[in-house]
MOPAC internal coordinates of N, CA, C and O (Angstrom, degrees):
PM7 1SCF
backbone

  N    0.0000 0     0.00 0     0.00 0    0    0    0
  C    1.4596 1     0.00 0     0.00 0    1    0    0
  C    1.5209 1   103.01 1     0.00 0    2    1    0
  O    1.2310 1   121.45 1   -49.00 1    3    2    1
  N    1.3296 1   114.84 1   131.00 1    3    2    1
  C    1.4879 1   120.20 1  -179.19 1    5    3    2
  C    1.5243 1   109.26 1   -77.91 1    6    5    3
  O    1.2310 1   120.24 1   -14.39 1    7    6    5
  N    1.2426 1   117.15 1   165.61 1    7    6    5
  C    1.4613 1   123.29 1  -178.56 1    9    7    6
  C    1.5027 1   109.25 1   -61.76 1   10    9    7
  O    1.2310 1   119.23 1   139.64 1   11   10    9
  N    1.3286 1   119.08 1   -40.36 1   11   10    9
  C    1.4130 1   121.27 1  -178.41 1   13   11   10
  C    1.5356 1   111.33 1   -67.88 1   14   13   11
  O    1.2310 1   120.74 1   141.01 1   15   14   13
  N    1.2998 1   116.19 1   -38.99 1   15   14   13
  C    1.4400 1   121.07 1   175.67 1   17   15   14
  C    1.5466 1   113.59 1   -62.31 1   18   17   15
  O    1.2310 1   122.40 1   139.93 1   19   18   17
  N    1.3697 1   113.01 1   -40.07 1   19   18   17
  C    1.4904 1   121.14 1   177.95 1   21   19   18
  C    1.4986 1   110.57 1   -60.85 1   22   21   19
  O    1.2310 1   120.67 1   136.76 1   23   22   21
  N    1.3790 1   116.33 1   -43.24 1   23   22   21
  C    1.4278 1   123.94 1   179.98 1   25   23   22
  C    1.4751 1   108.07 1   -60.13 1   26   25   23
  O    1.2310 1   119.61 1   132.61 1   27   26   25
  N    1.3580 1   118.35 1   -47.39 1   27   26   25
  C    1.5191 1   123.46 1  -178.42 1   29   27   26
  C    1.5612 1   107.47 1   -58.19 1   30   29   27
  O    1.2310 1   119.80 1   135.45 1   31   30   29
  N    1.3069 1   117.99 1   -44.55 1   31   30   29
  C    1.4619 1   120.12 1  -172.80 1   33   31   30
  C    1.5362 1   107.98 1   -70.47 1   34   33   31
  O    1.2310 1   121.27 1   140.98 1   35   34   33
  N    1.2842 1   115.17 1   -39.02 1   35   34   33
  C    1.4598 1   118.89 1   176.21 1   37   35   34
  C    1.5206 1   112.64 1   -62.85 1   38   37   35
  O    1.2310 1   120.65 1   139.02 1   39   38   37
  N    1.3156 1   116.36 1   -40.98 1   39   38   37
  C    1.4549 1   121.52 1   177.19 1   41   39   38
  C    1.4858 1   109.95 1   -65.46 1   42   41   39
  O    1.2310 1   119.94 1   136.70 1   43   42   41
  N    1.3135 1   117.72 1   -43.30 1   43   42   41
  C    1.4635 1   121.87 1  -178.31 1   45   43   42
  C    1.5763 1   109.81 1   -63.16 1   46   45   43
  O    1.2310 1   122.25 1   137.83 1   47   46   45
  N    1.3021 1   113.29 1   -42.17 1   47   46   45
  C    1.4879 1   118.99 1   176.97 1   49   47   46
  C    1.5961 1   110.46 1   -56.21 1   50   49   47
  O    1.2310 1   122.13 1   133.79 1   51   50   49
  N    1.3591 1   113.52 1   -46.21 1   51   50   49
  C    1.3973 1   116.18 1   178.78 1   53   51   50
  C    1.4873 1   116.63 1   -62.92 1   54   53   51
  O    1.2310 1   121.39 1   143.11 1   55   54   53
  N    1.3300 1   114.95 1   -36.89 1   55   54   53
  C    1.5049 1   120.22 1   178.05 1   57   55   54
  C    1.5563 1   108.68 1   -68.71 1   58   57   55
  O    1.2310 1   119.65 1   134.11 1   59   58   57
  N    1.2395 1   118.28 1   -45.89 1   59   58   57
  C    1.4519 1   120.71 1  -179.37 1   61   59   58
  C    1.5075 1   110.37 1   -62.07 1   62   61   59
  O    1.2310 1   119.13 1   136.42 1   63   62   61
  N    1.3583 1   119.26 1   -43.58 1   63   62   61
  C    1.4270 1   121.29 1  -179.25 1   65   63   62
  C    1.6048 1   109.68 1   -62.95 1   66   65   63
  O    1.2310 1   122.05 1   142.73 1   67   66   65
  N    1.3000 1   113.68 1   -37.27 1   67   66   65
  C    1.5291 1   118.03 1   177.27 1   69   67   66
  C    1.5024 1   111.45 1   -65.37 1   70   69   67
  O    1.2310 1   121.05 1   135.70 1   71   70   69
  N    1.3496 1   115.59 1   -44.30 1   71   70   69
  C    1.4204 1   118.74 1  -179.39 1   73   71   70
  C    1.5684 1   114.60 1   -69.41 1   74   73   71
  O    1.2310 1   121.40 1   148.50 1   75   74   73
  N    1.2982 1   114.93 1   -31.50 1   75   74   73
  C    1.4351 1   119.35 1   172.47 1   77   75   74
  C    1.5182 1   112.57 1   -66.23 1   78   77   75
  O    1.2310 1   119.94 1   138.89 1   79   78   77
  N    1.2898 1   117.72 1   -41.11 1   79   78   77
  C    1.4430 1   119.46 1  -178.62 1   81   79   78
  C    1.5444 1   112.53 1   -72.79 1   82   81   79
  O    1.2310 1   120.79 1   149.57 1   83   82   81
  N    1.3512 1   116.10 1   -30.43 1   83   82   81
  C    1.4560 1   122.72 1   175.30 1   85   83   82
  C    1.5300 1   111.41 1   -68.57 1   86   85   83
  O    1.2310 1   123.11 1   136.71 1   87   86   85
  N    1.3616 1   111.65 1   -43.29 1   87   86   85
  C    1.5264 1   113.82 1   179.43 1   89   87   86
  C    1.5225 1   111.66 1   -70.56 1   90   89   87
  O    1.2310 1   121.51 1   148.60 1   91   90   89
  N    1.2840 1   114.71 1   -31.40 1   91   90   89
  C    1.5002 1   118.41 1   179.82 1   93   91   90
  C    1.4996 1   107.03 1   -65.31 1   94   93   91
  O    1.2310 1   120.31 1   132.73 1   95   94   93
  N    1.3408 1   117.02 1   -47.27 1   95   94   93
  C    1.4795 1   123.09 1  -176.96 1   97   95   94
  C    1.4751 1   107.54 1   -58.40 1   98   97   95
  O    1.2310 1   121.11 1   128.96 1   99   98   97
  N    1.4108 1   115.48 1   -51.04 1   99   98   97
  C    1.4372 1   120.69 1  -173.35 1  101   99   98
  C    1.5549 1   112.60 1   -62.97 1  102  101   99
  O    1.2310 1   122.46 1   143.42 1  103  102  101
  N    1.3659 1   112.89 1   -36.58 1  103  102  101
  C    1.4934 1   115.34 1  -176.37 1  105  103  102
  C    1.5036 1   111.35 1   -69.33 1  106  105  103
  O    1.2310 1   120.49 1   150.91 1  107  106  105
  N    1.3533 1   116.67 1   -29.09 1  107  106  105
  C    1.3934 1   119.45 1   179.60 1  109  107  106
  C    1.5207 1   115.47 1   -81.43 1  110  109  107
  O    1.2310 1   120.09 1   159.82 1  111  110  109
  N    1.3916 1   117.43 1   -20.18 1  111  110  109
  C    1.4046 1   121.96 1  -178.88 1  113  111  110
  C    1.5023 1   114.11 1   -98.19 1  114  113  111
  O    1.2310 1   122.36 1   162.64 1  115  114  113
  N    1.3218 1   113.08 1   -17.36 1  115  114  113
  C    1.5808 1   113.40 1  -179.71 1  117  115  114
  C    1.5290 1   109.67 1   -72.51 1  118  117  115
  O    1.2310 1   121.78 1   -36.14 1  119  118  117
  N    1.2949 1   114.19 1   143.86 1  119  118  117
  C    1.4644 1   120.26 1   179.43 1  121  119  118
  C    1.5029 1   111.37 1   -98.17 1  122  121  119
  O    1.2310 1   117.60 1   162.25 1  123  122  121
  N    1.3553 1   122.18 1   -17.75 1  123  122  121
  C    1.3703 1   127.91 1  -179.26 1  125  123  122
  C    1.5940 1   106.65 1   -81.13 1  126  125  123
  O    1.2310 1   118.97 1   -63.99 1  127  126  125
  N    1.3029 1   119.57 1   116.01 1  127  126  125
  C    1.5345 1   115.89 1  -174.89 1  129  127  126
  C    1.4870 1   112.65 1   -62.11 1  130  129  127
  O    1.2310 1   118.95 1   145.40 1  131  130  129
  N    1.3320 1   119.61 1   -34.60 1  131  130  129
  C    1.4826 1   119.75 1  -178.13 1  133  131  130
  C    1.5067 1   110.66 1   -66.36 1  134  133  131
  O    1.2310 1   121.18 1   136.09 1  135  134  133
  N    1.3273 1   115.34 1   -43.91 1  135  134  133
  C    1.4718 1   118.68 1   177.42 1  137  135  134
  C    1.5227 1   113.69 1   -65.39 1  138  137  135
  O    1.2310 1   120.13 1   140.17 1  139  138  137
  N    1.3213 1   117.37 1   -39.83 1  139  138  137
  C    1.4172 1   123.74 1   173.31 1  141  139  138
  C    1.5074 1   113.28 1   -57.70 1  142  141  139
  O    1.2310 1   119.75 1   136.41 1  143  142  141
  N    1.4158 1   118.08 1   -43.59 1  143  142  141
  C    1.3507 1   121.47 1   176.12 1  145  143  142
  C    1.5068 1   115.90 1   -65.29 1  146  145  143
  O    1.2310 1   122.36 1   141.97 1  147  146  145
  N    1.3107 1   113.09 1   -38.03 1  147  146  145
  C    1.5002 1   120.05 1   170.98 1  149  147  146
  C    1.4677 1   115.30 1   -54.23 1  150  149  147
  O    1.2310 1   121.84 1   131.58 1  151  150  149
  N    1.3446 1   114.09 1   -48.42 1  151  150  149
  C    1.4429 1   124.34 1  -178.80 1  153  151  150
  C    1.5421 1   108.99 1   -65.00 1  154  153  151
  O    1.2310 1   120.28 1   139.30 1  155  154  153
  N    1.3400 1   117.08 1   -40.70 1  155  154  153
  C    1.4249 1   121.57 1   178.00 1  157  155  154
  C    1.5452 1   109.85 1   -63.77 1  158  157  155
  O    1.2310 1   119.80 1   143.97 1  159  158  157
  N    1.3139 1   117.98 1   -36.03 1  159  158  157
  C    1.4493 1   122.46 1   178.84 1  161  159  158
  C    1.5528 1   107.50 1   -69.09 1  162  161  159
  O    1.2310 1   119.89 1   139.76 1  163  162  161
  N    1.3297 1   117.82 1   -40.24 1  163  162  161
  C    1.3917 1   116.72 1  -179.03 1  165  163  162
  C    1.5987 1   111.15 1   -69.66 1  166  165  163
  O    1.2310 1   121.45 1   147.08 1  167  166  165
  N    1.3070 1   114.84 1   -32.92 1  167  166  165
  C    1.4877 1   119.90 1   174.45 1  169  167  166
  C    1.5360 1   109.44 1   -57.62 1  170  169  167
  O    1.2310 1   121.69 1   135.88 1  171  170  169
  N    1.3510 1   114.37 1   -44.12 1  171  170  169
  C    1.4738 1   117.19 1  -179.38 1  173  171  170
  C    1.4890 1   112.82 1   -65.36 1  174  173  171
  O    1.2310 1   120.79 1   139.09 1  175  174  173
  N    1.2852 1   116.10 1   -40.91 1  175  174  173
  C    1.5244 1   121.96 1   177.43 1  177  175  174
  C    1.4938 1   110.89 1   -62.09 1  178  177  175
  O    1.2310 1   119.89 1   139.29 1  179  178  177
  N    1.3835 1   117.82 1   -40.71 1  179  178  177
  C    1.4601 1   115.92 1   177.49 1  181  179  178
  C    1.4471 1   113.91 1   -70.25 1  182  181  179
  O    1.2310 1   120.96 1   149.22 1  183  182  181
  N    1.3220 1   115.78 1   -30.78 1  183  182  181
  C    1.4762 1   121.80 1   179.65 1  185  183  182
  C    1.5647 1   105.93 1   -65.99 1  186  185  183
  O    1.2310 1   119.66 1   139.10 1  187  186  185
  N    1.2843 1   118.25 1   -40.90 1  187  186  185
  C    1.4518 1   120.35 1  -179.07 1  189  187  186
  C    1.4696 1   108.70 1   -70.77 1  190  189  187
  O    1.2310 1   117.25 1   136.71 1  191  190  189
  N    1.2947 1   122.85 1   -43.29 1  191  190  189
  C    1.4888 1   123.68 1   175.37 1  193  191  190
  C    1.5558 1   111.60 1   -59.44 1  194  193  191
  O    1.2310 1   121.02 1   139.13 1  195  194  193
  N    1.2915 1   115.66 1   -40.87 1  195  194  193
  C    1.4917 1   118.81 1   174.64 1  197  195  194
  C    1.4267 1   111.78 1   -58.49 1  198  197  195
  O    1.2310 1   119.25 1   132.38 1  199  198  197
  N    1.2857 1   119.04 1   -47.62 1  199  198  197
  C    1.5019 1   122.37 1   176.57 1  201  199  198
  C    1.5432 1   115.18 1   -62.64 1  202  201  199
  O    1.2310 1   120.85 1   144.59 1  203  202  201
  N    1.2645 1   115.97 1   -35.41 1  203  202  201
  C    1.4908 1   121.66 1   176.49 1  205  203  202
  C    1.5137 1   108.44 1   -67.26 1  206  205  203
  O    1.2310 1   117.76 1   135.20 1  207  206  205
  N    1.2952 1   121.88 1   -44.80 1  207  206  205
  C    1.4217 1   124.58 1   177.53 1  209  207  206
  C    1.5922 1   110.80 1   -64.31 1  210  209  207
  O    1.2310 1   121.38 1   140.33 1  211  210  209
  N    1.2847 1   114.96 1   -39.67 1  211  210  209
  C    1.4292 1   121.70 1  -178.12 1  213  211  210
  C    1.5605 1   110.57 1   -65.76 1  214  213  211
  O    1.2310 1   122.56 1   145.89 1  215  214  213
  N    1.2880 1   112.71 1   -34.11 1  215  214  213
  C    1.5055 1   115.79 1  -177.78 1  217  215  214
  C    1.5696 1   110.15 1   -75.79 1  218  217  215
  O    1.2310 1   119.84 1   169.75 1  219  218  217
  N    1.3118 1   117.92 1   -10.25 1  219  218  217
  C    1.3842 1   121.84 1   177.50 1  221  219  218
  C    1.5446 1   111.90 1   -74.90 1  222  221  219
  O    1.2310 1   123.70 1   163.21 1  223  222  221
  N    1.3752 1   110.50 1   -16.79 1  223  222  221
  C    1.5419 1   113.90 1  -172.28 1  225  223  222
  C    1.5507 1   109.45 1   -89.82 1  226  225  223
  O    1.2310 1   120.10 1   180.00 1  227  226  225

């Protein structure tokens, strides 16, 4: 993996970690059960994407 590719993966990991934490926070604060479930689903998707990027290393 080139240095540029490694920087891209590290940047993507940071973005996915940030999105996961935002969706986690939102899902716990939302009062509407449907919206909270949607945010929990997004949290799971960002967790999966984070793990896929991590496996590239």
